[in-house]
N, C-alpha and C positions, 0 to 999 in steps of 0.2 A: 573506454574500457581501461581501467587502471592496470598499470604494468609494474612489475617488480623485476628488474633486471638481475640475473644471477652474474657472479664474476666468471669472466671466460677463462679458459684454460691459458696457462702461461705461455704455451707455444702457439703463435699464430698459425692458422692454416691447418691445424690438426683434423683429419677427416672424421675422427670420432671422439667425442668427449670421454673422460675418465669414468670408471664404472661409478664412482660416487656421485657423478653430475646427472647420471640418468635416472629418470623416473623409476621406481621400483615397478617390475612388471607384474600384472595380475593375471590369475589364471582365467581363461575363458572357456566354458562348455558349449559355446554356440556352435551350430553346424557349420556355420561360415565364420569363424573367428577373424579371417582376414578383413571382413567387411564391418566388423564391430568396433568402432572407435570411442562409443559411449561408455562410460562405467557402469550404467544400468544395465549392459549386455553381461555383466559378471555376476553370477548368482551368489546369494548369501548363504549362510549356514542353514541348514535344514532343521526343522524343529527335532527335538529330542523325542525318543520313543515314548516317554511318559508326559510329553506335551499334551495338555487338555484338547488342543486342536484335532488330535488324532484319535480321540476317545468318542467319536461319533459313531451312531449306529449304520453300518454299511448297508447299501441296497442289497437285499437277498436275491439269490439265484437258486431257483428250485431245481433245475438240472444244469449246472454249470458246464460249459464246454471248454475245450482247449484254449480259445482265445477270448473266454469271458473275461470281464474287468471284476474280479473276485475282490473279496474284502481286502486283501493284502495289497493288490494293485491300486485299489481306491485309496488306501491310506499312503500309498507311494506317491500317487498323483497328488494328494493334497499337500504332503510334504515337499514335493518339488514345486508345486504352485506357490507355497508359502516362501520358499526359497528364491525363486525366480521373478514372480508376478506376472507369468506369461503363460496363458493357458497352453498355446501350441508348444512351448518348450517343455512344459510339464508333461504333456500328452506324449512328446517324443522321449522323455525319460522312461515312461513305462511301456513304450512301443504301442499305443493305442490311437485310434483315429479320433479326431474331433467330433466326427458324427456319432460315433460310439459314445463318446464321453456325455454329449448333450442329450442323446437319446437316453441314456442311463439317468441323467439328472432329472429328466422330466419323467420318469416312471414313478408309478404309486409307491410309497414306503421309501423314497429317496429324500424325505425331509432333512435328515441329519447329514446327508452327503451334501444336499444343496447348501445348507447352512455353513457347513465346513469349508466348501468351495468359497462362499462369499466371505468368510474370515480370512482365509488364505490369500484372497485377493487384496483385502485390507492391509494385510501384513506386507504384501507387495507393494502397494501404493505407499505405505509407511517407509518402506525402504527407499523407494524412489525419492520420496520428500528427503529423507536422510542424505541420499547421494547428492541431491540439488543443493542442500543446505551446507554440506562439506565442500562442494564445488564453489559455492558462493563465497564461503568463508577462506578456504585454502587457495583457491584459483586452480587453474589449469597449468600445466607445464607446456610451454610452446619453445620450438628450437629458434635459435639464432642462427641463421645461414647468411653466408657471405661468399659471393663467387662459387656456389656450389659446394662450399665447405661448411660444415657445421662447426660453429664456434662455441656455442654453450646452450643454456636454456633461460628463459625468463617466465616468470608467473603472471598469467593474464586473469584479471579478476572482471567476471560478467557484472556490470552494474544493473542491467536490465534484470537479471535473475535475482539479484539482491532486492530490487524494488518489488517483484512479484512475490517473493517469499515473505517480505515484510507486509504486503497487502493481505496476503493469505493467513499467515499466523497471527499478524496484530492488526486485524481488520478494523479494531476499534479506534486505532490511531491513524493507520495508513490507508485505510480503503476509501476512496472517493465515494463509493457506493454507498457504504454504511456510515460514512461519516455525519451525514446529516441525520439518519433515523437514530443515531446514538445520542443526539443532542437533547438531553432531557434534564429537567431540575436534578441536581446532585452530581452530574456529570462534571468533571473538573474542567473540561472545555467549555461547558455549557455556562458554568458560572463565571469564567474568566471572561466570555464574550460578554455576558449579562452586564458585569461590573463595568466592562469598558463602554458599553452602549449607555449604562446609567451615567457614567461619568461625562460622557460625551453630551448627553441630553442636558445634564445640569450645567456644564458649561455653556451651551447655547442659550439655556434659560437665562443664566447670568448675564450673558452679553446682550440678550434682548432686554432684560430688565435695565440694565445700564444705559442701552440706547433710549428706551423710553423716558428714563429719568432725565437724560441728557437733553431730550426734546422738550420735556416740560419746563426744565431751567431755562433753555433758550426762549420758549414762549412767554415764561414770566418775565424774563428779563426784558424781552421785546415789549411787554405789556408796561413795565417800569419806565423804559425809556419813552415810549410814547406818552405816557403821563407827566413825565418830565417836560418834554416838548411842548405838550397842550398847556401845561402850567406856565412856562415860558412865554408862550404867546399870549396868554391871558394877561399875564404880568406886563408885558410890553404894551397891549392894548390899553390897559388901566392908566398907565403912565402917560400915554399919548392923550388920553381924556383929560387928565390933570393938567397939563402942559396948554390945552386949548380953552381953559378957563372952566372946565367941569360940564361944558355942553357937549353933548354926544355928536359925533360927526353924523350928518344925515348921510343916507344911503346915496349913491350916484343916481342922477335922473329925477330926484324929488324936487318940487317947487323951491326956488330960492338959491338953487345951486348953479 
């Protein structure tokens, strides 16, 4: 984990940092804010009234009752879902149960409501991605504590989160799963690897050709040396015959020897 330390306060042992050193507080609408430490627990801005997301056709009610999820409550639920990305929290915003909402979602004539539900979830996931990206880039504020006293803050960067986001958002470059599948002619990585392989093959072929030529030269040189040695032996034998009067030397074991 990469860390970037902040300058601690000038006065050692200060129990609390100055206001400028504290991370800016965020408003949390969770039912248990004390247990919510992730920034994803903090809802984003709800969609505007003229947002196309809220222009869906609500599920009709023939005889609406006091606790019916009317058109206004359906739009309020979709708006809250788009802001939070959490179905339970959006249901709590309009005071409806999950059972009633899912029953409404599966009713005939709820096509528009279902589509808006899915789009709102997509917005929530997009917000989650934005939060993760901001966290990966900006890091998290962590306290510096010594002997039970808060001395300052440092920024902690999550390298694993950075790698995950790169694999997801730049899968053509960083994803091990998609890397081989994208290696096709025309792909820069494919062309680079192809050139490297071709250069390596050409180098190996050149080395093999040089080795073959060297072996041929050695073979020819050996033949030349053998011929020279044979010629020297023949010349020596011819000189010995001349010294003996021209008569050839009979082979060993023949009569007269």
